C-alpha positions in Angstrom: 14.6 -33.6 44.9 13.1 -36.2 42.8 10.2 -34.8 41.8 12.3 -31.5 41.2 14.3 -33.2 38.4 11.1 -34.5 36.3 10.0 -30.8 36.7 13.0 -29.6 35.8 12.9 -32.1 33.0 9.8 -31.7 31.5 10.6 -28.1 31.3 13.5 -28.2 29.6 10.9 -30.0 27.1 9.0 -26.8 27.2 11.6 -23.9 27.4 14.8 -24.6 26.6 17.9 -25.5 28.8 18.2 -26.3 32.7 21.3 -25.3 34.7 21.3 -26.4 38.2 17.6 -27.3 38.7 16.3 -24.0 37.2 14.7 -23.0 33.9 16.7 -21.1 32.2 15.0 -19.5 28.5 17.0 -19.5 25.2 17.9 -16.4 23.7 19.1 -13.1 25.9 19.3 -13.5 29.4 16.5 -10.7 31.3 14.4 -11.0 28.0 10.9 -12.7 28.4 10.3 -15.3 26.1 8.1 -13.9 23.0 4.5 -15.5 23.0 3.8 -18.2 20.2 1.6 -16.2 18.5 4.0 -13.0 18.5 4.5 -12.6 14.0 8.3 -13.3 12.8 8.7 -9.3 12.2 8.0 -8.4 15.7 10.3 -10.7 16.8 12.7 -10.3 14.1 12.2 -6.1 14.9 12.5 -6.5 19.0 15.4 -8.6 18.9 17.6 -6.6 16.6 17.4 -8.3 13.1 16.3 -6.9 9.9 15.1 -3.1 9.3 13.2 -1.5 11.4 9.7 -1.8 10.0 8.8 1.4 7.0 5.5 3.3 8.4 3.0 2.5 6.1 0.9 5.1 4.2 -3.3 5.9 5.0 -5.9 6.5 3.3 -6.0 10.0 3.5 -1.9 9.4 2.4 -3.1 7.6 -1.0 -6.3 10.1 -1.1 -3.6 13.0 -1.2 -1.4 11.2 -3.7 -4.3 10.4 -5.9 -5.7 13.9 -5.4 -2.6 16.1 -5.5 -1.3 15.4 -9.1 -4.6 15.3 -10.5 -6.0 18.5 -9.3 -2.4 20.1 -10.4 -3.1 19.1 -13.7 -6.4 20.1 -13.9 -5.2 23.8 -12.6 -2.5 23.6 -15.4 -5.7 22.7 -18.2 -7.1 25.4 -16.7 -4.4 28.3 -16.8 -3.7 26.7 -20.7 -7.1 25.7 -22.3 -10.5 25.4 -21.6 -11.3 21.4 -21.5 -9.1 18.8 -19.5 -7.1 17.9 -21.7 -2.9 17.2 -21.6 -2.2 17.9 -18.0 -5.5 16.0 -16.4 -3.9 13.1 -18.5 -0.2 13.5 -17.0 -1.0 14.3 -13.7 -4.0 11.3 -13.2 -1.8 9.0 -14.1 1.0 10.5 -11.4 -0.9 10.4 -9.2 -2.6 6.5 -9.9 0.7 5.6 -10.1 2.1 6.8 -6.7 -1.3 5.4 -5.2 -1.0 2.7 -6.7 2.8 2.3 -5.3 1.6 3.1 -1.6 -1.5 0.8 -1.8 0.8 -2.1 -2.7 3.1 -1.3 0.0 0.0 -0.9 2.9 -1.8 -4.5 0.7 -5.0 -2.2 -0.4 -4.3 -2.2 -3.8 -7.8 -3.8 -4.4 -9.7 -0.9 -2.7 -7.4 1.8 -4.8 -7.5 0.1 -8.1 -11.1 2.2 -9.0 -10.3 5.5 -7.5 -8.4 7.1 -10.1 -11.7 7.5 -12.4 -13.2 8.5 -9.5 -10.7 11.1 -8.4 -10.7 12.5 -12.5 -14.3 12.5 -12.8 -14.8 14.7 -9.1 -11.4 16.7 -10.2 -12.0 17.5 -13.9 -16.4 18.1 -12.9 -16.0 21.9 -12.7 -15.6 21.9 -16.3 -18.7 19.8 -16.9 -20.5 22.9 -14.4 -18.7 25.9 -16.3 -19.1 25.1 -19.9 -22.0 26.5 -21.5 -24.7 24.5 -23.5 -27.1 21.8 -23.2 -26.9 19.3 -20.1 -26.4 16.5 -22.8 -24.1 18.4 -25.2 -21.8 19.2 -21.5 -21.7 15.6 -20.8 -20.5 14.4 -24.3 -18.0 17.1 -24.1 -17.0 15.8 -21.4 -16.9 12.8 -21.1 -14.8 12.1 -24.7 -12.5 15.4 -23.1 -11.3 13.1 -19.6 -12.1 9.3 -21.0 -7.8 9.8 -21.7 -7.1 10.4 -18.9 -9.2 8.0 -16.9 -7.7 5.4 -19.2 -4.0 6.2 -18.5 -4.5 6.5 -14.6 -6.6 2.4 -14.8 -3.8 1.6 -17.1 -1.1 3.2 -14.2 -3.0 1.1 -11.6 -2.8 -2.3 -13.5 1.1 -1.8 -14.1 1.8 -1.4 -10.9 -0.5 -4.7 -9.9 1.4 -6.2 -12.3 4.7 -5.5 -11.4 4.0 -6.2 -7.3 2.6 -9.5 -8.8 5.4 -10.6 -10.3 8.0 -9.8 -7.8 5.8 -11.6 -5.4 6.2 -15.0 -7.7 10.0 -14.3 -8.5 10.4 -13.8 -4.3 8.2 -17.2 -3.7 10.2 -19.2 -6.4 14.0 -17.6 -4.6 12.4 -19.0 -1.1 11.5 -22.7 -2.8 15.2 -23.0 -4.2 
């Protein structure tokens, strides 16, 4: 009997309270005790605390958010003019903003940051291929035409990155106070 009490007391120190010589886990009855390595968010979800985790977009969704508006802007420029212009700039900026917001949510902004320039280059490459004249001249005209769109798209990513950093710093400051 004494040996059982010692085991029960040792178990109490590890698991919770002891009732009539048996260990009863703290928390809800009938639930297994969570492993110590389980993430806090998973425990909160399982226990009903907090909001359910939002579904995070994958790489394909981020690429679609980036390329969709850029393609739409390029299509608008193709309808109204020959060279990439305001349509590509607005579309690339919108696409970069949406993709950067999704990337912040997925915590992959570092991987997405260089992509707006590549997206603009790929989408507008058709203008380079269909233009008339020597290749060197076409390359220079294309670079001059798409540079504002590339710069605006990267500025959108930088703004999202700075806002995310500011919000993260503010949240850490509240946690310490």
